[in-house]
N, C-alpha and C positions, 0 to 999 in steps of 0.2 A: 784246172780241169774239173775238179769237184763242183766249183761254183758255176761253171758253164753248163755242165750236165744237169744240175739240179736247180737251175734258175727258176723253173716253173714246177718244181717237185713239191708234192704235198708234204708238209712237215707234220708228222704224227707225233703225239705226245711222248711216246716212249721209244722213238726211233734213235738209233745211234749211227754215227758215221763209220764207214768200213775202211777208210784209208787214213794214213797218218796215225797209226795206233802203236801201242806197246812202247812208248817212249819212257814212261815212268811206271814201273811195276813194283808192288809191295813185296815184303819178305815172305808172304804166304801164297804168292801168285801160283806157283806150280801145284801146290796142294789144292788150291781152289779150282784150278783147271781140271784136275782129276776128279773133283767132287761134282763137276757139271756146272760150274759157275758160268752164267751169262753176264759178261762184264759191261759196265758203263764207262765212258771216258768223261772225266771231269777235271778241268785245270791240268790236263796232261797226264793225270793218273788213271790207271786201270783199276776200277773199284768194283766190287760185286754188286750186280743189279738184282739178280735172282738166280735160283738154282733149278736146273731141269734134271729129270730122272733118266734121260736118254743117253747118258754118257758124256764124255768131255766135249766141250764146245769152244775150242781155242779160237782166239782172234788171230787170223793168219796175217802174214805180211802181204797185203793185197797188191795187185798189179797196177794200181792206179788206172783201172778201167782199160787196160791193154795199151796204154800210151807208151810212146818212145821205144817200141819194139819189145816190151816185156811180155812174156807169155802169160796167158790167162791163168789165174789161180783155179785149181780144181777142187779145193776144199771149201765148200759153201755151207758148212754146218752152222757157223755163226750167223751168216746172212739169212739162212732159213729160219732160225729162231727169231730174228728181228722181224721177219715178215708176218709173224703171228700177231704183232702189235700194230700192223698197218691198217688200223681201223679206228673209228671214233665211236662205234656202237658195240664193241666187244663185250662178251660176258666177262665177269671178273675172273682173273686167273686163279685156278684152283691151287696151283703150286704156291703162289704168293700167299694165298689164304692159309695154306698149311704152315708156312713159315711163321705167319703172324700168330696163329693159334698155338703152335708149338711153344712160342715165347710166352704166351699167356698161361698155358696149361702145364708145360714141362720146363724146357730150357732151350735157348738158342744162342749161337755164337755169331757175332757180327765182326767182320774184319774192318776196322776203322783206321787202318794204317795210313790212309790217304789224307786224314785231317791234319791241320796245321799244329805243330808242336814247337814251343819256343821257351827259352830261358831268359828271364829278366833278372839280372843280379848286378851288384856293385854298390858303392857307397850311397847312391841316391835311389836305390831300388824301391824302398817304401814310399819315398817322396814322389817318384814317378807313378807308382801304382795309385797313390792317393789322387793324383791329378787325372790319370787316365780312366779310372774305373769308378762307376757310380756307386757300387756296393762297398761296404767296409772290408778292406783286405788287411787291416791292421789286426790280425787275429793270431791265435796261437799256432805254433808250428804244426804242420800236418792237417790244417783246416783247408777244405776245398770250398771255394766261393764262386757261385755263378753271378755274372755281372754284365752290364752293358758298357759300351764306350760311346761317347757322344761327340759331335762337333759343336762349334760355338753357337749354332742355332738350335741345339738340343736334338738334332737328327741322329738316329742310331747308326753309328759307323760299324758296329758289329757286336755280337754277344759272344763271350768267351767264358771258359772255366779257368779260374786261377787257383793254383795250389800253393800255399805258403810252405816253403821247403827249407830244410836245414842244410848246411854245408855237408858235402859227401866225401867219398874217398877217391874221387877222380875218374869214375867211370862215366859212360854216356848217361846213365840213369841217375847218377849221384855225383854231379860235378863239384869241383872244389871252388869255393868262393868264401868271402867273409860275411859274417853276420847272418842275414836272412835273404832269401831270394824268392822267385816265383817261377813256377812251371805252368805255362799257359797253353791251353788247347782251344782250337776253334774249328768249326765245320767249314767255314769259308776261308779264302785266302786274303780278303781285304783287311782283316785286323793287323796283319803284319805291316802293310804299307802305312796304315794309320798310326800304329804305335811308333814305328821308326820315324815318321814325320814329326810327331809330337816330341819325341826325344830330341831330335835335331833342333826343333824350334825352341824348346825350353832349355836346351843344353844340359840335360840331366847327365850326371856322371855315372853311367850304367853301361853294361854290356847287354845287347839284345841279340840272341843267337837262335837261328833257325835250325832245328834238328829233325825236321819232318821226315827226311829221307833215312835217318839213322835209327829211328825207333819204330818198331811195330806195335800195333795196338789191337788187342782182342777184347771185345765187350761180351761178357757172359751174363745173360739176362733171363730171368724166369724163376719160378718157384723152386726148381731143383738146382739153382746155381751154387748155393752154399754147399750142397751135398757133393758136388763135383770138386769144388776148389779146396774144401777142407782136407782132402787127401793129397793135395799137391803143394800146399803152402805150409810155411813153418810158423803160423800165428793163428790165434783164435779169431774167428770171423763173426762171432755173435755180436748182437747189438751193443752190449755193454763194453766190449773190448774194441769193437770196430764199428762205431756208429756211422750213420749216413753222413755224407759230405766229409769224409775222412780220407786222407792220403797217407800211405805208409810205404817205406822201403822194406820189402820182405823177399825172401827167396821163394820162387815158384819152380818146382821140379829141380831145385838145386841152383837156380840162376837168379841173380839179384834183379828185381823188377820193381817198378813203382805201381802199386795197386791202389786204385781209387774206388771208393764205394759211392757210386752215382748211377743214375738211370735216366736216359732220355726217353725211354718207352714206358716208364711208370711201373717197373717191376723190381723185385729184389735182384740186385746185380752188382757186378764189379767190372771196372776197366783194368786191364793188365797192360802196362806200358813196358815193352821188352826191348833191350838192346838187339840190334839186327842180327848179330852173330848168334844170339840165343833163341831166336824166334822158332826155328824148326823143332828144337828139343822141347820147348814149352808147349808148342802146338800139339806135338805127339802125346805128351803127358796128359794134357787136357782131354784129348779125344779118347785116350785109353780109359780115363775115368768117366768121361761123358757117355760112352757107349752103354754104361750101366744105368744111366739116368735119363735116357731119351733125348740126348743132345742132338740138335739139328743145325745145319747151316741156315743162315738167313742173310738177305742182301738189303740194299738201300731202299728198294721198293717196299719191302716189308717194314723197314725202319721208318719210312715216311708215313706209311699208313698207321703204324702203332703210335707214333708221336702225335699225329693229328688227332687220333682217337683219344689220346690223353690230354690234348689241348696244349702241347708244348710247341713253341714257335720254331720255325725253320727260316734261317737267314736267306735273304734274297727273295723270299716269298711272303711270309707273315711279317718279317722285319726288313725294312729298307731304310735308306738314308732319309727318305721323305717322311718317315714315321718317328714319333718320339715314344719313350717308354710308358708315359701315362696313357697314351692312346692304345698301346699294345698290351695293357694290363700288367706292366712290369714295374709299377710304382714301388713295389716292395724291394726292388733292387736299388732304389735311389735313396741314399742316406740323407738325413736332415742336417747333420752336423758336418762341418768342414766344407771345403770348396773343391770342385772338380770341373773339368772342362764341360761346358754346356749347362752347368747348374743355374747360372743367372737367367738364361733363356728359359730353362725348364720352370723356374719359379714364376716367371711371368705367365707362361702357359697355364700353370696350375691356378693362378689367380683369375685369369680370363675365362677358363673353362675349355673343354675339348671340342674340337671341330669334327672328330670322328672317333670311332671306338671299334676295336677288334672283337668280334663275337663268333660264336660256334653255331653251326647249323647241322640239323639232321633232316634228311628227306624220308618220306614214307614209301616211296616207289623206287624200284630198281632202275634208276636212271644214272648212267655213268657221269661223274663230275670230273673235270680236268683242271678247273681253275679258269678265271676270267668270266664266269657266268654272272649275269646281272642279278643283284639282290633287289627284290621288290617288296616294299612295305606299303600296305593299304593302296595298292595300285600305282605307287610312285617308285621309280628307280632311286635307290639310296646308296648304291655302291656295287661292288662286284667281288666275287670270291678271289682271294689271293691263291688259295690252294683247294683242290678238290680231291678227295680220296674215297676209299670204301672201308668201312669199319667191319671187320670180320667178327669182332666180338658182339656188336649190336646187330649185325646183318643188315646194315643200312648205308646208303651213300652219306658222306659227311663233308663238311668244308669249313674253312675259316675265311672271314672277310671283314673289311672295315665298313661300318655303316655311318653315313653322313645325313644330316638333316636336309631335306629337299629344298628348303628355303635358306640354307646357309646358316642357320642358328646353331647355338651350342648344343651339344648332345647331353641329354639327361638320362638318368636311370629310368624314369617313367616313360620317356619317349621310346627307349629301347624295348621295354617290357610290354607296352600296351598295343603294339602294332600286330597286324596279321602279315606274316612273311611268306614269300614265295621265291623260288629260284627259277630263273628263266633259262631253259636249255633248248637250243635249236628252235627258238621262237614259240616255245610252249612253256607255260608256267606250272610249277609243281609246289604244292604246299610244303612248308618247312617249319620245323620247330627251332626257335632261336634260344640259345643259352649264353649267358655272359661267360660262363666257364663250362668246360666239358663235364658231363655227368658221369664219366668213367672214373671210378674210384676217387670221388671228390675229396676225401680226407687223406689221401696218399698213404693208405695203410699197406698196400702191396709193396711199396718201396721199402717199408720197414720189416718185410717178411711176415706180415699179418694177413693170412689168407682165410679169414673166418667168414667171408661172404662169397657166394658163387659169382661166376661171370654173368653178365646180363643175359636174359633170355633173348636169343636171336629172333629177329622178326621174320 
């Protein structure tokens, strides 16, 4: 019925379907509804898109457009919110901007419970990790490692965060196993299929367990994040005791959780991985402290803007199977020693040179970018944007895209830096500034809690 009705329907960038919803809801779902969450549906999950101030916007059990004798639904609050995004020329959302700036200036909480969460353990756990992951995961217990996974052609099958964990006491967050294991998280679902396939092919003696539905995840990000958490955790959060890229089992509001110091948005922050039965208690404790420090909800639309602003990659947009980590600027994730799936092909690519390179763009005019806009260098099309966003810190439209040589030659640093770039939007070209890396906090000081420099002056 949906396909028939919308066969010629305009697909707007931030539209959501209104039927077939609420099949998978996270442990904070009811709290988010009360907070005015406007949900997105991704891979069957209801996840927060953004938050409105007009009261609850629940996703109702729709009537399938009045089919088969069902009465029409009279609650259209969610549908009315979606209609605000039914345009390609809208002004940037003030509410999403508030969520972004709250994260940069105070503190925001993101519900990331919909992301994939997996345990890899067993006698061959380290052997499997060595073959699956490009980065070095043979690290000390409690170390958090960001890494890629490749196929035999060196194409990126996914990017994940792998936590080296110790045997626990038998809970959801601290399972029992021998020796050492890995707690793996990913924004996309494809890593699960890839990891399982490789395990089966190589016959690794491991257990690979999906616990995505059983563990809630809150990400507390911003300058005030430590001030909130230090009153609800039983450990020291300072840099010396809890450095960046560290994972620890600690009690949060009296409940055992896995707390990971990491940031996808480029701020001081922690992820709290919570057994589902403990989620409500931990959530209330965080908000009780958060109300003293300016805590605000933020959704995935803010998360995507903030991550693009920082220059962090987003799976299925900036990273796809057709890309390799050298092209994506992730060579630092690829270890030189040891073998891993795709390394042989990657070494050949490194020797031959790159055919494309992921770069960052800023526009000087207030033109909405959605992705797929053409990248023009010296009046020649050299690629297209994978992702278009708005930077609320810079006050500019921004985007990420791969640049190719128009004559098919290898890409060089001089070729990238010497051209005059424009982005084509609706058949009109706009001057753009190209950067190899994002100019936002280039030294990563904010993630270390060093806030000695102001935010950029908004244009």
